[in-house]
Structure formats: structure tokens, C-alpha cells
N, C-alpha and C positions, 0 to 999 in steps of 0.2 A: 298248532302242534306240528303240521306238515313242514312249515318254514323252519322251525326249530330243528327238526330232524335232518333237514337238508344242510344246515350250517355246520352240523357235526358229522357229516358223511365222510366216507373214505376219500372223496375228491377234494378235501379242504387243503389250501396252500398257506404256508407261513409268510407273513409280510415283513420286510426289513424295516428297521427304523428309518426315519426321514433323512438324517445326516449321512447314513451309509448309502442311500440310494444314489446320490450324486457321484460318490466315489466309484460305485459299481458301474454306472452308466459311462463315466469317463474312461474306466479301464476297458470296457467293452468296445467303446469307440476307438480307443488307441490301438486295440488289438485288431480290429477289423479294418483299420486304415482310413476311417472317416475323419480323423484329425490329422492335419498336415503340420509336420514339425520342420522348421527351417534347417538347412544343411549343417550350419556351424554351431547350432545350439549345444550339441554334445561336447564339442571342443571347448567352447566358452565355459560351459559348466565345469568341465574338468579343470581348466585353468583357475576358475573362481574357487573351486574347492581346494586346489593345491595352494592358492594364494592365501586363503583363509587359514589353512593349516600352518603355512609358513609364518604368517603374522602371529598366530597363537604361540608357535614355538619360540619366536623371537621375544615375545612378551614374557613367556615363562622363563626363558634363558637370560633375560635382562639385556638383550641386544637391540631392542627397538629404537632406543635413542641414538645408538651408533649408526644404524641404518638410516634413520631420519636425517642425521647430520650429513651423511655421505650423499644421499639422494638430493637434498635441497641445496647443498653446496655445489654439486655438479650441475644443478639446474640454474646456476647464476647468482646464488644468494650467499656465496662465501664472503666472510667479512674481510675487506681489504683496507678500510680506513677507520682509524680510531681517533676521535677528537677528545682531548682531555683538557679540562679547564679547572682552575682553582687549586692547582697543585704547586706549592712552593717547595715543600720538603719531601714530597712523595715523587719518586721517579716514575716516568712512563714505562720504563722497562719492568719495574716491579708490578705495575698494573697489568701489563700484557702477560707476564708470566703467571700472575695470580689467576687471571681469567682463562688461561690456557689457549690464547689466540695464536695459532700457528699457520695461518693462511688458508686453512681448510675448514675452519669453524663456520658453521652455518648460522646466518642471522635469524632464519626462521625458527630453527630448533633451539636457539640460545634462551636459557631461562633468566630473565631479567632480575627476578627477585633473588635468585641464588647468587648472581653476579654482584648485586648490591650488598648482600650480606658478607660476601667474601671481601669486598673492598673496605667495608666498615671495620674489618678486623685488622687492617693495617695500622701501625702505631700512631701515625699522624692524623688519620682520618676520623673526623667526628661524625660526618654524615656523607653519604654517597648517593648519587642518582645516576641511573643508566637508562638511556633511551635508544630505541632502534630507529634508524633512518634508512628506509629501503631505497635501493636493493642491497647495498654492501657496506653500510656505515653504522657505527655505534658512537654515541656521545656519552662521555663520562664526566660528570660534574661533581667536584669534591668541595667539602667545607672542612678545612684542616683546623686542628687544635693549635692554640697559641701558647708558646713557651713563655713562662713568667720568670722562672729562676732556675738555679741549679741546686739540687739537694745532695749533700754528702752524708751518706749513712755508712759508717765503717770505712771501707776503702772504695765503696761504690759511689759513682757520680751519676745522677739521673736528672733529666730535664723534667720540670713539673709545670702544671698549669696553675693559674691563680688560685683555684680551689684546692690545690695540693695533690691532685691526681698525677700519677707518673705517666709521662708520655713515652719515653724511651731512654736508654742509657746514653750518656754523653760519650761520644767517640772521637771528637775533634775539637779544635779551638774556634769553631764557627760561632759558638754562643758564649764566648769567654767574657763578654761585656755584661752578661746577665748577673744579677746579685747572687751570691753564694750563701746558702743557708745550711748550717751544720748541726747535726744532733738529732736525738730522738724526738719525734713529733714536730720538728722544725718545719717540715713541709706543710703541715696543716695550719700552723700558726703564722706562717711567713707573710701572707697577704695582709692580715690584720695589723701585724707589727710594722710592716713597711708603710702602711697608711698612717700609723701613729707618728712616723718621722717626717710626714709631709710638711709639717710646719717648721722643720729645721733643714732646709734644702742644702745649705753649705756643709753641714755635718754629714748629711746623707750622701753627698757627692764624694765624701772621703772614705766611706765605709767599703771595705773590701770583703768582709765576711760577717754574717750574723750567726753567732754561735748560741745555740739553746743549751742552757745549763740545768741539768737535773729535771728537765721538763717544767721548770718554774719561771725562769727569767732569762735575760739575754746579755751576752757580752758583744760589744762592737769592736771589731778589729779594723783599725784605720790604715790608710795607705802608708803612713810612716812607721807602722809597727806598734803604735800606742793602742792599748786595750782599755775600753771604757766598760766598767762593770756597773750595769744598771740594776736597780731594785726590782723586786717582783711587782710592787705596786708603786704608784706615784712617779711614773716615768717622766711625765711632763715637768714636774717639779724638779726632778734631778737634772734634766736637760737645761732647765732655766738656770740652775746653779752653774752648770758647766759653761753655759753661754756667757755668764757674768765673769767667770774666771778667765775665759778666753779673751774677752774684750778688755779686761783690766790687766791681765798678766801674760797673755799669749801662751797659756799653759800647754796647749797641744803641740806647740813648736819647741818646747824645751826638751832637755835630755832626760826623758822619763819613759818608763815602761808601761805604766797603767795609772788610771784615775778611778778610784773606788767611790762610786756614788750610791752605794747601797744603804747607807745610814742617813737618817733625816738631819741629825744634828751636826755632822761633820763630814768633810771630804778628805779622803786619804790619797796621797800621791806616792807611787812607787817609782823610785829612780831606776834608770837603766843600769846595766852592769858596768858600763863605762863610767857613768856618773858616780856610781858607788865607789869604784876604784879611785877616781880623782878626789872624791870627798874624803876617802880614807887617807890618801896621801896628804891632803891638806891638814886633816886632824892630827896625823902623825907628826907632821912638820911643826904644827903649833905646839904639840906636847913636848917635843924636843926643845923648842925655843923656850918654853916656860921652865923646863928643867934646867937648861943652861943659864937662864936669867936668875933662877933661884940659887944655883951653885955660885954664881959670881957675887951675888949679894951676901 
């Protein structure tokens, strides 16, 4: 009972929790001078604090990338050499402008994935790869799309791939030798139809335009102005008939405007305007001759 009364006497002292004891001992030692602090710790701490605040401010303000560009570029990592390969239709100037390379762009801070996505948006680019070569070079490797033909839709002319996808507008005569496909959905049907004519190379070499009619069939416009009207079905059979007429009569070199091959049982030939006028003159002359002969008799 005596011990119990002593523990609750007026001389009792409150004990701090263990984690706070170390803090209190450190504060007492710092105040009494028992801990030696290096001379420049305060200065360094101030600069570290201000630097942290500055970095936070730049991050919040969206300027951290600009600062990183400037710092790393001035440190010797500014992009000075750009090596481009695989570009036949895409100019290097377009590439440099798209990537924003102005002589101060930092190789370290450059985002390769963003650059690759930007290049892939160029009309001719199917795939792009960008690599960093330290300290001052980037390599750009392109795989470009291949032009298969020219598609005329309304008054617009576009270069298309074999699958019918549009590459870009036709702006000059550089691709004038490519086949011309005209009409609605002609661009998506062009490749399959062009392959159907593979067995008729002489005829194919004379075609200047493939015209899609009503989204169902094709007209072929030849180099001499003759139009071949093909059926919706049975194209090979129709071309076999044409081949026979050409070998027997040289029909495509005659003074005609069109050969209609749409019917199975007959082939119709449309004369040119000049041929029609000459035929009319012959018929008129024959009619006059017959009337004169009848009058004399």
C-alpha cells in the first residue's frame, strides 16, 4: 500500500511517448550547441527549397518541357543532323517542319513516339520509325504507300492505292501514266477489274480510262477514242468475242465510236460521226441514182 501511495504522490512526472523523445533530445542538443551544423547547409537548403518550388511552378504552368529543351540543348544535345531514308514522295522539308526541328531542339527531350505519330499522318507515309543517335542525330525511316491508279470522282482527281484508299490529290503530271478509273465506287473495284484484263495484255495496253457505269459494269475508253461497253457479267466471254472480231475484221481500227458487248447473242457497232456522215452521203447518192434510173426507164 506504501508503494502505491508513493506512485500517486504530488512528485509524479508525466513521461513523453517514445517517438517524441528523440525529437525533444535533438531540439535540446541543437539549442545548446552540442550538434555542429556545416556552414553552407542553410544556403544549400534555401536553394534546394527554391528549386523545388520553381520546378513545381513550371510543372503546374506547363513550362517544364520548354525548360528541359533549353537546358539539354545548351548542354550539347541540340539536334544538328537528320538522316531520312525510304522517302520517295515525302520531302525532307515537310519532315523537318512537321517535327519542329529548328536547330535548338533537344535530342534528350524529344518524344520519339509523338514524332512517329506525326510522321504517320503525312499523306504518303504508311509507317514511320524514329531513332535517337546520341549526341546530336535522329534517324527517320519511312515506308511509303504505293500509288496504283488515278480516281476521278466529279471534278476531283485522286491518287489511290491498290485497295482503293485515297493517298492524296493529283496535283501534277508525274503520275499521268497510271490507269484512270472514273465513277462512283470505281476506286474500290479498280484492282479486281484490272486483274480481270490480265489475260488481254494488248487490249489492256490501249485502255486510257476505266469508267464505272451505274455502279454495275465498265466501259473501256481506248487510245483511239473507241468505247467498249462491257456487260455486268460474263466479261471474259465478251472479250473473247471482241478478240475474234479484231483478228478477223480489225474492228478496233475502223471508223467507229463504240462496240457494244453487253448482249450475249449479238454485238452492236456504233459508227463515228464522220462515218455516219459519209454513209449518209453514199446512201443519198445511191437514192438519187436509183430515182434517175427509174425516170429514164
